C-alpha positions in Angstrom: 43.5 -5.9 -49.0 41.8 -5.2 -45.7 39.5 -2.8 -47.5 38.6 -5.4 -50.1 37.7 -8.0 -47.4 35.6 -5.4 -45.6 33.8 -4.6 -48.8 33.1 -8.3 -49.5 31.8 -8.9 -46.0 29.5 -5.9 -46.3 28.1 -7.2 -49.6 27.5 -10.6 -48.1 25.7 -9.1 -45.1 23.6 -7.0 -47.5 22.6 -10.1 -49.5 21.7 -12.0 -46.3 19.6 -9.1 -45.1 17.8 -8.9 -48.4 17.0 -12.6 -48.3 15.8 -12.3 -44.8 13.4 -9.5 -45.7 11.9 -11.3 -48.7 8.5 -12.9 -48.6 8.3 -16.2 -50.4 5.0 -17.4 -51.7 5.0 -21.1 -52.4 2.3 -22.0 -54.9 1.7 -25.4 -53.4 1.4 -24.6 -49.7 0.4 -20.9 -50.2 2.5 -19.9 -47.2 4.0 -16.7 -45.9 7.5 -16.8 -44.5 9.7 -14.0 -43.0 8.2 -12.1 -40.2 9.1 -8.7 -38.8 8.8 -9.9 -35.2 10.3 -12.7 -33.2 8.5 -16.1 -33.0 6.4 -16.7 -29.9 5.0 -19.9 -28.5 1.4 -20.5 -29.4 -1.0 -20.5 -26.4 -3.5 -23.3 -26.1 -7.1 -22.9 -25.4 -10.1 -21.1 -27.0 -9.8 -17.8 -28.7 -7.0 -15.9 -30.3 -3.5 -15.2 -29.1 -2.4 -11.6 -28.4 1.1 -10.4 -27.4 2.7 -7.1 -26.8 5.0 -6.4 -29.7 8.6 -7.7 -29.5 11.8 -6.0 -30.6 11.5 -3.2 -33.2 11.4 -4.4 -36.8 14.5 -4.1 -38.9 12.3 -2.9 -41.7 12.1 0.9 -42.3 8.5 1.3 -43.5 7.3 4.7 -44.4 4.8 6.1 -41.9 1.8 7.4 -43.8 -0.4 10.1 -42.4 -3.7 9.4 -44.2 -5.6 12.3 -42.5 -2.7 14.7 -42.9 -2.8 15.6 -39.2 0.8 16.9 -39.3 0.1 19.1 -42.3 -3.0 20.5 -40.7 -1.1 21.3 -37.5 1.8 23.0 -39.5 -0.8 25.1 -41.3 -2.4 26.1 -38.0 0.9 27.2 -36.6 1.5 29.4 -39.7 -1.9 31.0 -39.5 -1.5 31.8 -35.8 2.0 33.2 -35.9 0.6 36.6 -35.1 -2.1 35.4 -32.8 -5.3 33.4 -33.0 -7.9 35.4 -34.9 -11.4 36.0 -33.4 -10.4 36.1 -29.8 -8.5 38.5 -27.4 -4.8 38.7 -27.3 -4.7 37.5 -23.7 -6.5 34.2 -24.5 -4.6 33.8 -27.7 -1.3 34.1 -25.9 -2.3 31.6 -23.3 -3.6 29.0 -25.8 -0.5 29.3 -28.0 1.9 29.0 -25.1 -0.1 25.9 -23.8 -0.1 24.2 -27.2 3.6 24.9 -27.7 4.4 23.2 -24.3 2.2 20.2 -25.3 4.1 20.0 -28.6 7.3 19.8 -26.6 5.9 17.6 -23.9 6.8 20.0 -21.1 4.8 21.2 -18.1 2.3 18.4 -18.5 0.3 17.3 -15.5 1.8 14.6 -13.3 -1.4 12.6 -13.8 -1.1 12.8 -17.6 0.9 10.7 -19.9 4.5 12.1 -20.3 5.9 13.0 -23.6 5.0 15.3 -26.5 1.4 15.2 -27.9 0.6 14.0 -31.4 -0.4 16.5 -34.2 -3.9 15.1 -34.0 -4.1 15.9 -30.3 -2.5 19.3 -30.8 -5.1 20.2 -33.5 -7.9 19.2 -31.1 -6.5 21.3 -28.3 -6.1 24.4 -30.4 -9.6 24.1 -31.9 -11.4 23.3 -28.7 -9.7 26.1 -26.6 -10.3 28.7 -29.3 -14.0 27.8 -29.3 -14.2 27.9 -25.5 -12.5 31.3 -25.6 -15.1 32.6 -28.1 -17.9 31.4 -25.8 -16.3 32.8 -22.7 -15.6 36.2 -24.3 -19.2 36.5 -25.6 -20.8 35.5 -22.3 -18.5 37.5 -19.9 -17.5 40.6 -21.8 -14.1 39.6 -23.3 -13.1 37.8 -20.1 -9.6 36.3 -20.1 -9.2 32.7 -19.1 -6.9 33.8 -16.2 -9.8 35.8 -14.7 -12.5 33.1 -14.8 -14.3 32.0 -11.7 -15.4 28.5 -10.8 -19.2 29.2 -11.2 -18.5 30.9 -14.6 -16.7 27.8 -15.9 -19.5 25.5 -14.8 -22.0 27.8 -16.4 -20.2 27.7 -19.8 -20.1 23.9 -19.9 -23.6 23.5 -18.6 -24.8 25.7 -21.5 -22.9 23.5 -23.9 -24.4 20.3 -22.4 -28.0 21.6 -22.3 -27.9 23.1 -25.8 -28.1 26.7 -24.8 -24.8 27.3 -26.6 -24.7 25.8 -30.1 -22.0 25.0 -32.5 -21.2 27.5 -35.3 -23.4 25.5 -37.7 -26.4 25.8 -35.2 -26.3 22.2 -34.1 -26.1 21.2 -30.4 -22.7 19.8 -29.2 -22.7 16.0 -29.3 -19.5 15.6 -27.3 -19.1 18.6 -24.8 -17.0 16.3 -22.6 -14.2 16.6 -25.1 -14.2 20.4 -24.6 -14.3 19.9 -20.8 -11.4 17.4 -20.8 -9.3 19.8 -22.9 -10.1 22.8 -20.7 -9.2 20.8 -17.6 -5.9 19.9 -19.3 -5.3 23.6 -20.0 -6.1 24.7 -16.5 -3.8 22.2 -14.9 -1.0 23.5 -17.1 -1.9 27.1 -16.3 -1.8 26.4 -12.5 1.6 24.7 -12.9 3.3 27.5 -14.9 1.9 30.2 -12.6 3.1 28.3 -9.5 6.6 28.2 -11.2 6.5 31.9 -11.8 5.6 32.6 -8.2 8.4 30.3 -7.0 10.9 32.1 -9.2 9.9 35.5 -7.9 10.2 34.4 -4.3 13.7 32.9 -5.0 15.0 36.0 -6.9 13.2 38.9 -5.1 12.0 37.4 -1.8 8.4 38.1 -2.6 5.9 38.0 -5.5 2.9 40.1 -6.6 1.4 37.2 -8.6 -1.9 35.9 -7.5 -2.2 32.3 -6.6 -4.2 30.3 -9.2 -6.9 28.1 -7.7 -8.3 24.9 -9.1 -11.6 26.0 -10.6 -12.0 22.8 -12.7 -11.9 20.1 -10.0 -15.7 19.7 -9.9 -16.3 19.6 -13.6 -17.9 16.4 -14.8 -15.7 15.1 -17.6 -17.3 11.6 -17.9 -17.6 10.7 -21.5 -20.8 9.5 -23.1 -20.8 6.3 -24.9 -20.2 6.9 -28.6 -22.8 5.8 -31.1 -21.7 3.7 -34.1 -22.9 1.6 -37.0 -23.2 -2.0 -35.7 -23.3 -5.1 -37.8 -22.7 -8.8 -37.2 -20.4 -11.2 -38.9 -23.4 -12.9 -40.7 -24.5 -9.5 -42.0 -21.0 -8.7 -43.2 -21.0 -12.1 -45.1 -24.2 -11.1 -46.8 -22.7 -7.9 -48.0 -19.3 -9.2 -49.2 -20.6 -10.6 -52.6 -21.7 -7.1 -53.5 -18.2 -5.5 -53.3 -14.9 -6.2 -55.2 -12.5 -9.0 -54.3 -10.0 -6.6 -52.8 -12.6 -4.8 -50.7 -13.8 -8.2 -49.5 -10.4 -9.1 -48.1 -10.0 -5.6 -46.6 -13.5 -5.7 -45.0 -12.9 -9.1 -43.5 -9.4 -8.1 -42.3 -10.8 -4.9 -40.6 -13.5 -6.9 -38.8 -11.1 -9.6 -37.7 -8.1 -7.5 -36.7 -10.1 -4.5 -35.2 -7.2 -2.2 -36.2 -7.8 1.5 -36.3 -8.9 3.0 -39.5 -7.4 4.8 -41.3 -4.2 5.4 -39.3 -3.2 1.8 -38.6 -4.7 0.1 -41.7 -2.9 2.6 -44.0 0.5 1.7 -42.4 0.4 -2.0 -42.7 3.1 -3.6 -44.9 3.5 -7.2 -46.0 6.5 -7.5 -43.8 4.2 -6.8 -40.8 2.8 -10.2 -41.4 4.2 -13.6 -40.4 3.4 -17.3 -40.1 3.7 -19.0 -36.7 2.5 -22.6 -36.4 0.3 -22.1 -39.5 -1.4 -19.0 -38.2 -1.1 -15.6 -39.7 0.1 -12.9 -37.3 -0.1 -9.2 -37.6 2.4 -6.7 -36.2 1.1 -3.2 -35.4 4.3 -1.2 -35.1 4.7 1.3 -32.2 5.3 4.2 -34.5 1.9 3.9 -36.2 -0.2 3.0 -33.2 -2.2 5.5 -31.1 -1.3 3.7 -27.9 1.2 0.9 -28.2 2.6 -1.7 -30.6 1.1 -5.2 -30.5 0.9 -8.5 -32.2 -2.0 -10.9 -32.7 -3.2 -13.7 -34.9 -6.1 -13.6 -37.4 -9.0 -15.9 -36.8 -11.3 -15.1 -39.7 -9.3 -13.5 -42.6 -6.1 -15.6 -42.7 -6.8 -17.7 -45.7 -8.4 -14.9 -47.7 -5.4 -12.7 -46.9 -2.9 -15.3 -48.1 -4.8 -15.8 -51.4 -5.0 -12.0 -51.8 -1.2 -11.5 -51.3 -0.5 -14.3 -53.8 -3.0 -12.9 -56.4 -1.7 -9.3 -56.1 2.0 -10.6 -56.1 2.9 -8.3 -53.2 6.5 -8.1 -52.0 7.7 -7.8 -48.4 8.2 -4.0 -48.7 4.8 -3.4 -50.3 1.9 -1.9 -48.5 -0.7 -4.5 -47.6 -3.7 -2.5 -48.9 -2.2 0.2 -51.2 -5.6 0.8 -52.8 -7.2 1.8 -49.5 -8.5 5.4 -49.3 -11.0 6.2 -46.5 -13.6 8.3 -48.5 -13.8 5.8 -51.3 -14.0 2.7 -49.1 -16.6 4.3 -46.8 -18.8 5.3 -49.7 -18.5 1.9 -51.4 -19.3 -0.1 -48.2 -22.2 2.2 -47.3 -23.8 1.5 -50.7 -23.4 -2.2 -50.3 -25.0 -2.3 -46.8 -27.9 -0.1 -47.9 -28.4 -2.3 -51.0 -28.7 -5.5 -48.8 -30.4 -4.1 -45.7 -31.7 -0.6 -46.5 -30.7 2.5 -44.8 -32.0 1.5 -41.4 -30.9 2.4 -37.9 -28.5 -0.1 -36.4 -28.4 -1.2 -32.7 -25.3 0.9 -32.3 -27.3 4.1 -32.7 -26.3 5.1 -36.3 -27.7 4.1 -39.7 -25.8 2.3 -42.5 -25.5 5.5 -44.4 -23.0 6.7 -41.7 -20.9 3.5 -41.9 -17.1 4.0 -41.9 -14.0 1.9 -41.6 -14.1 2.5 -37.8 -17.4 0.7 -37.6 -15.5 -2.5 -38.4 -13.4 -2.0 -35.3 -16.5 -1.5 -33.1 -18.5 -4.4 -34.7 -15.5 -6.8 -34.8 -14.7 -6.0 -31.1 -18.3 -6.8 -30.2 -18.1 -10.1 -32.1 -14.9 -11.1 -30.4 -16.2 -10.0 -27.0 -19.2 -12.3 -27.4 -17.1 -15.4 -28.0 -16.5 -17.8 -25.2 -12.9 -18.2 -24.1 -11.8 -14.8 -25.4 -10.4 -13.1 -22.3 -10.7 -9.3 -21.8 -6.9 -8.9 -21.6 -6.4 -10.5 -25.0 -9.1 -8.4 -26.6 -7.6 -5.3 -24.9 -4.2 -6.0 -26.4 -5.6 -6.9 -29.8 -7.5 -3.5 -30.0 -4.6 -1.5 -28.5 -6.8 -0.1 -25.7 -5.0 1.4 -22.7 -8.0 1.1 -20.4 -11.2 -0.9 -20.1 -13.6 1.9 -20.8 -14.4 0.9 -24.4 -14.5 -2.8 -23.6 -16.8 -2.2 -20.7 -19.1 -0.4 -23.2 -19.1 -3.3 -25.6 -19.9 -5.6 -22.6 -22.9 -3.5 -21.7 -23.9 -3.1 -25.3 -24.0 -6.9 -25.7 -26.0 -7.4 -22.5 -23.3 -9.7 -21.1 -23.4 -10.4 -17.3 -21.3 -12.2 -14.8 -22.9 -15.6 -15.1 -20.5 -18.6 -15.2 -21.7 -21.8 -16.9 -21.0 -24.8 -14.8 -20.4 -27.1 -17.8 -17.6 -24.9 -19.0 -15.7 -25.1 -15.7 -12.6 -27.3 -16.2 -10.1 -27.9 -13.5 -6.4 -27.9 -14.4 -4.5 -29.9 -11.8 -1.1 -28.8 -13.2 -2.0 -25.1 -12.5 -3.0 -25.9 -8.9 0.1 -28.0 -8.3 2.4 -25.2 -9.5 0.5 -22.7 -7.4 0.9 -24.9 -4.3 4.6 -25.2 -4.9 4.9 -21.4 -5.1 3.0 -21.0 -1.9 5.1 -23.6 -0.1 8.3 -21.9 -1.3 7.0 -18.6 0.0 6.1 -20.0 3.3 9.6 -21.6 3.7 11.2 -18.2 2.9 9.0 -16.5 5.4 9.8 -19.1 8.1 13.5 -18.7 7.4 13.2 -14.9 7.6 11.4 -15.1 11.0 14.3 -17.1 12.4 16.8 -14.6 11.1 14.9 -11.7 12.7 15.0 -13.5 16.0 18.7 -14.0 15.8 19.3 -10.4 14.7 17.5 -8.8 17.7 19.1 -11.4 20.0 15.8 -12.6 21.3 15.1 -15.9 23.1 11.9 -17.8 22.7 10.4 -20.5 24.9 11.4 -23.9 23.5 7.8 -25.0 23.1 6.9 -22.0 21.0 6.2 -22.6 17.3 8.3 -20.4 15.1 5.7 -20.3 12.4 3.5 -18.4 14.7 6.0 -15.6 15.2 3.4 -13.0 14.0 1.2 -14.0 16.9 4.1 -14.0 19.4 3.1 -12.2 22.7 5.3 -9.5 23.9 6.3 -11.4 27.1 7.6 -14.4 25.1 10.5 -12.3 23.8 13.4 -11.4 26.0 15.9 -8.9 24.5 19.5 -9.5 25.6 21.3 -6.6 27.2 24.2 -5.3 25.2 
């Protein structure tokens, strides 16, 4: 009997869970209910609302790897089981040991983010370090990384920057700073493991024959150049939309509005990642699909089109939001549409329309939102999932924005000032009380006419410490 009741309860819980996960589309109000995140209070003011993501969703959505980064890394490991071809064994062993530690997330620099590195990052580390090894061995007679000197390292990267060393296809390096950054990461790891080996020798044998490894990368310039991209405005996008299919129109407007990463984040959006809060459509970017952190924000341009799209396609809660999206096809289609309307001209971002990709929607959408009055930098930062201000600073410079404040847009908010004054008064009261307690603890006596609030200015002769 007890088992039967437990079974019935389990069935009821399952039915409730299924109902909670369904998305209902009311033909009259065209609304979306059921969200994968907790409701949050809507902020007032100009601009969109952005929030760090709440508790993890109860939905178990499949994580899609559109660029097959994991598969590429697995293949690389298989090919390098017996060493990395084309370079010496010494450099191969060092690179493989380094990438292995980064895969596990051990021996990373204290200044770096803790935790294991993603397959995409591991692929980049393996490729960049192999190329650096090839250049070093060619320039310095099969020199091992461990034997490099400071001036030799600087010479290698100066040659890459100045075009004296070319890529394998004969083209100058457009982003040598990526190679510099990864070699600095490698050298910090190398210094750390060598120091650990020296320490182990001293503890076990009382001495060590290992040479101390010095920091030969501390003066390398790893400042990144501003990336070029295809830039277009919202008005230009609207002119192009009639020349693409209905589904691509919604996808394009959504990419521009949400500034999500393409293809990694857009490929992993499900209907249950959407929700309605006070008649606004919110998007949840889950932690497991984000390059940086999970986040939630509302749509300001694509909300109505998106609701119509979900209704028209009859999508369920567990369906992918844009199942038709593939990066090569979308890029090719949108390039043709822009070239048809505007020609293959160079855009202000530094690249022509023929090089337009889904990521250009992120850049252009961010520039559009950055130019709006009332959209704060912190909200834009959360919306885009940036962990620092470097990219937003670039957009600010790109748009020619300055620090001018328009007087007509200054609005005083008395309630904010009142609350702030209350907090300050509370802090002052606590400080005054603390000063009195300090005097009592040290057993000091103060002249009766001395103001306790001026304790920090109390002359030494005003305090008399009692003898114990």
